[in-house]
C-alpha positions in Angstrom: 6.7 -64.4 -30.6 6.9 -62.9 -34.4 7.3 -59.2 -34.7 4.4 -57.4 -35.4 4.4 -55.1 -38.6 2.0 -51.9 -39.1 0.9 -52.1 -42.7 -0.9 -49.9 -44.5 -3.1 -50.4 -48.2 -0.7 -48.7 -51.0 -3.2 -47.0 -53.2 -0.3 -45.6 -55.4 2.4 -46.7 -57.5 5.7 -45.9 -59.6 9.4 -44.5 -58.6 7.9 -41.0 -57.8 5.6 -41.9 -55.1 8.1 -44.8 -54.0 10.7 -42.8 -53.7 8.7 -39.5 -51.3 7.4 -42.9 -49.6 10.6 -43.5 -48.3 11.7 -40.3 -48.3 9.1 -40.1 -45.4 10.5 -43.0 -43.7 8.5 -46.2 -45.2 8.9 -48.4 -47.6 7.1 -50.3 -50.6 5.9 -53.7 -50.4 3.9 -56.2 -51.4 2.5 -59.7 -50.3 1.4 -62.6 -51.8 0.6 -67.1 -51.7 -1.6 -69.1 -51.0 -3.2 -68.5 -54.1 -5.1 -64.9 -52.8 -4.6 -61.9 -54.5 -1.1 -59.4 -54.5 -1.6 -56.5 -52.6 0.6 -53.7 -52.3 1.7 -52.1 -49.2 3.7 -49.8 -47.3 5.3 -50.4 -43.7 7.5 -47.7 -41.6 11.2 -48.6 -42.2 12.6 -48.4 -39.3 10.1 -51.1 -37.6 11.4 -53.6 -40.6 14.7 -52.8 -39.7 13.9 -53.7 -36.1 12.7 -57.3 -37.0 15.4 -57.9 -39.6 18.0 -56.6 -36.6 16.2 -59.3 -33.9 16.4 -62.5 -36.9 12.6 -62.2 -37.9 11.9 -63.9 -41.0 8.0 -64.8 -40.1 6.5 -61.7 -38.7 2.8 -60.6 -38.3 1.6 -58.3 -40.6 -1.4 -55.7 -38.5 -2.7 -53.3 -40.0 -4.6 -53.3 -43.0 -4.1 -56.6 -43.0 -3.5 -59.3 -40.3 -1.4 -62.3 -41.9 1.3 -64.3 -40.9 4.3 -63.6 -43.5 7.8 -64.8 -44.6 9.8 -61.6 -45.6 10.7 -63.0 -48.4 12.9 -60.7 -50.8 14.4 -57.7 -50.0 15.5 -54.9 -52.6 18.5 -52.8 -51.9 19.4 -49.9 -53.1 23.1 -49.3 -55.1 24.9 -48.8 -52.2 23.3 -51.5 -50.3 22.7 -48.8 -47.5 18.9 -48.9 -47.6 16.1 -50.6 -48.0 13.8 -50.1 -50.9 11.2 -52.8 -51.0 10.3 -55.5 -49.4 7.9 -58.8 -50.7 6.2 -60.7 -48.0 4.8 -64.2 -48.4 1.4 -65.6 -46.8 2.6 -68.6 -44.7 -0.2 -70.3 -41.6 1.2 -71.1 -38.6 1.8 -74.9 -39.3 3.4 -74.8 -43.0 6.9 -75.5 -43.8 8.6 -73.5 -45.6 12.4 -73.3 -46.7 14.6 -70.7 -45.9 18.0 -69.4 -46.4 19.8 -68.5 -43.3 23.3 -67.4 -42.1 26.0 -69.5 -40.8 28.1 -68.1 -38.2 31.1 -69.4 -36.6 31.4 -69.8 -32.8 34.5 -70.6 -30.8 38.4 -70.8 -31.4 39.4 -73.7 -33.1 42.4 -75.2 -31.5 44.0 -76.0 -35.0 44.9 -71.9 -34.8 47.1 -71.9 -32.2 49.6 -74.9 -34.4 49.8 -72.3 -37.1 46.3 -73.2 -39.3 44.1 -70.7 -40.7 40.2 -70.6 -40.5 38.5 -71.3 -44.5 34.8 -70.4 -44.5 33.5 -72.0 -47.4 29.8 -71.6 -46.5 28.5 -68.5 -45.7 24.6 -69.2 -46.1 22.3 -72.5 -46.3 19.0 -73.1 -47.2 17.2 -75.2 -44.6 13.3 -76.6 -44.4 11.1 -76.1 -40.8 7.8 -74.6 -40.1 6.9 -70.9 -40.5 7.0 -70.3 -36.5 9.9 -71.8 -35.7 12.4 -70.4 -38.5 15.5 -69.6 -36.3 17.9 -66.7 -36.9 20.8 -68.2 -38.1 22.9 -71.6 -38.1 25.4 -71.9 -35.0 28.7 -73.2 -35.5 30.9 -74.6 -33.1 34.8 -74.4 -33.9 36.1 -75.2 -30.2 37.0 -78.6 -31.7 38.4 -78.1 -34.8 41.9 -79.3 -35.3 44.7 -78.4 -38.2 43.8 -79.8 -41.1 40.0 -80.9 -40.1 36.8 -80.0 -41.6 33.2 -79.3 -40.6 30.4 -81.0 -42.9 26.8 -80.4 -43.7 26.5 -83.4 -42.5 28.6 -82.6 -39.2 26.0 -79.4 -38.0 23.9 -79.3 -34.9 20.8 -78.4 -35.6 17.9 -77.0 -33.8 15.2 -79.5 -33.3 12.7 -79.2 -36.3 14.7 -78.4 -38.8 16.2 -80.2 -42.0 19.0 -79.1 -43.8 18.7 -79.0 -47.6 22.7 -78.3 -48.5 25.2 -81.4 -50.3 25.4 -83.1 -46.5 29.4 -83.5 -48.0 30.2 -79.7 -48.3 32.3 -78.8 -46.1 31.4 -75.3 -44.3 34.3 -75.0 -42.4 37.9 -76.3 -42.3 41.4 -75.5 -40.4 44.3 -75.4 -43.1 47.6 -75.0 -43.3 48.4 -70.8 -45.1 49.3 -71.7 -49.0 52.8 -69.6 -49.1 53.0 -67.6 -52.2 56.4 -68.2 -53.5 57.3 -64.9 -53.2 61.6 -65.3 -53.1 60.9 -67.2 -56.2 59.1 -64.4 -57.4 61.5 -61.7 -57.2 64.0 -63.8 -58.2 62.0 -64.7 -61.6 61.6 -60.4 -61.4 65.1 -59.6 -60.8 66.9 -61.1 -64.1 64.2 -59.3 -66.4 64.7 -55.7 -65.0 68.2 -55.4 -66.9 65.6 -56.6 -69.9 63.5 -54.0 -68.1 65.7 -51.5 -68.4 66.9 -51.7 -72.4 62.6 -51.6 -73.1 63.2 -48.0 -70.8 65.8 -47.0 -72.7 63.5 -47.7 -75.6 60.3 -46.0 -74.6 62.4 -42.3 -73.4 63.0 -42.7 -77.4 60.0 -43.5 -78.5 58.9 -40.5 -76.3 60.6 -38.1 -78.1 59.1 -38.9 -81.5 
């Protein structure tokens, strides 16, 4: 069931108006798509944040307009702590859409007990699905991942009706031996120049007295 968001028509525009709106707990928005006019809207910030926490990508707009809409784009403030604008795109129930979903790892890889580390290479992935069947995220089970093994896009277990648009050969996550930094060699290499560095310091001290 889609989240229902109450929206109002936004009659006036501009930075000052938007700033006052946000101070009042609302967010400016636009609705577009399907060859229809673009409508300026506003909605409660907490209602949108709740929908996002629930993983909703397609919502039902109610109030000033009654439409099913995809949350197409969110704009955040400079610090990434507050949504300042949202773009809604009209969708129909039987429409196929493309969305980008987060990739979440689940479980514990056996390879970690062998001294390996997980390299999570792909954190988001583009998929195609029905507008009414957009999952919250793509879950990747790593409980079988041994050392020197990987999970590619082709290995992903996807919900029914969902098509992944990424390269099948791309590695999503792999368990590898951690790369050791040549600390000892680096320390040894630094010890020899220390004597040379000492001379430079003496020269520097001489320069400061000028």
